[in-house]
C-alpha positions in Angstrom: -20.5 -3.3 39.8 -17.0 -2.9 38.4 -14.9 0.1 38.8 -14.0 2.3 35.8 -10.4 0.9 35.9 -11.8 -2.6 35.2 -14.0 -1.7 32.2 -12.5 -2.4 28.9 -13.0 0.3 26.3 -13.6 -1.8 23.1 -13.6 1.3 20.9 -10.1 2.3 22.1 -8.9 -1.3 21.7 -10.2 -1.4 18.1 -8.7 2.0 17.3 -5.2 1.0 18.7 -5.2 -2.2 16.7 -6.5 -0.5 13.5 -3.7 2.0 13.9 -1.2 -0.8 14.4 -2.2 -2.4 11.1 -1.6 0.9 9.2 1.7 1.6 11.0 3.0 -2.0 10.4 2.0 -2.2 6.8 2.7 1.4 5.6 5.6 2.4 7.8 7.4 -0.8 8.3 6.6 -2.9 5.3 6.3 0.1 2.9 2.9 -1.0 1.5 1.1 1.7 -0.3 -1.9 3.1 1.8 -4.3 2.4 -1.1 -3.2 -1.3 -1.0 -3.8 -1.4 2.8 -7.2 0.2 2.3 -8.0 -2.4 -0.3 -7.0 -5.3 1.8 -8.9 -4.2 4.9 -12.0 -3.3 2.9 -12.2 -6.7 1.4 -11.6 -8.4 4.8 -14.3 -6.1 6.3 -16.7 -7.3 3.6 -16.0 -10.9 4.3 -16.4 -10.4 8.0 -19.7 -8.6 7.6 -21.1 -11.1 5.1 -19.6 -14.4 6.1 -18.3 -14.1 9.7 -15.2 -14.3 11.8 -13.9 -17.6 10.6 -14.3 -16.7 6.9 -12.5 -13.4 7.5 -9.4 -15.1 8.9 -9.6 -17.7 6.1 -9.8 -15.0 3.4 -6.8 -13.0 4.8 -4.6 -16.1 5.0 -5.7 -17.5 1.6 -5.9 -14.3 -0.5 -4.0 -11.5 1.1 -0.7 -13.4 1.9 1.9 -11.0 3.3 -0.5 -8.1 4.1 -3.0 -10.7 5.4 -0.5 -12.1 7.9 -0.1 -8.6 9.5 -3.8 -8.0 9.7 -4.4 -11.5 11.2 -1.7 -10.8 13.8 -3.4 -7.6 14.9 -6.8 -9.2 14.8 -5.4 -12.0 17.1 -3.9 -9.3 19.4 -7.4 -7.7 19.6 -9.1 -11.1 20.4 -6.5 -11.8 23.1 -7.2 -8.5 24.8 -11.0 -8.9 25.0 -10.6 -10.6 28.2 -12.3 -14.0 27.5 -9.2 -16.0 28.3 -8.8 -17.2 24.7 -5.1 -16.5 24.6 -3.5 -17.0 21.2 -2.8 -19.9 18.9 0.4 -21.8 19.5 1.6 -21.3 16.0 1.0 -18.7 13.2 0.3 -21.4 10.6 -3.1 -21.2 9.0 -4.3 -24.5 10.4 -3.4 -23.5 13.9 -5.0 -20.0 13.6 -8.2 -21.4 12.0 -8.5 -24.2 14.7 -8.1 -21.5 17.3 -10.9 -19.5 15.8 -13.1 -22.5 15.7 -12.2 -24.0 19.1 -12.2 -20.7 21.1 -13.8 -17.7 19.4 -16.8 -19.2 17.7 -17.9 -21.6 20.5 -20.2 -19.1 22.3 -22.5 -17.0 20.3 -22.5 -14.0 22.6 -18.7 -13.7 22.9 -18.3 -14.4 19.1 -20.7 -11.6 18.2 -18.9 -9.2 20.6 -15.6 -10.2 18.9 -17.0 -9.8 15.4 -18.3 -6.3 16.2 -15.0 -5.3 17.7 -13.0 -6.7 14.8 -15.3 -4.8 12.4 -14.5 -1.6 14.2 -10.8 -2.3 14.0 -11.0 -2.9 10.3 -13.0 0.2 9.8 -10.5 2.3 11.7 -7.6 0.7 9.7 -9.5 1.4 6.5 -9.9 5.1 7.2 -6.4 5.3 8.7 -5.0 4.0 5.4 -7.2 6.5 3.5 -5.9 9.4 5.7 -2.3 8.2 4.9 -3.0 8.2 1.2 -3.8 11.9 1.4 -0.5 12.8 3.1 
């Protein structure tokens, strides 16, 4: 049995990465909170309906600059899940999508855990953006 120090808190990881999306886009890039909400809500819908690969594809194809930040934070989350996936060598769409195909989607169990955790991250980013819109 593993000690409490070794257990990864996926909810905390998802919350931190969701917060990072909002901070990066709203505070640093000066994107309106409503636009961030819109981007992550659409990405969440694609993730839930079509899966991990489709979500990354959507963000890179349709969301451009906002999508790059969300993808970066999603890759951070995947790297910290502890499956030894690492990160893609480049940030170009082909490299990122190949990484998702070759690493993340190969084993069903780990892919489903990744999907659930990414979903939480996007939900937290969505509500974080909504909270910022009310400030």
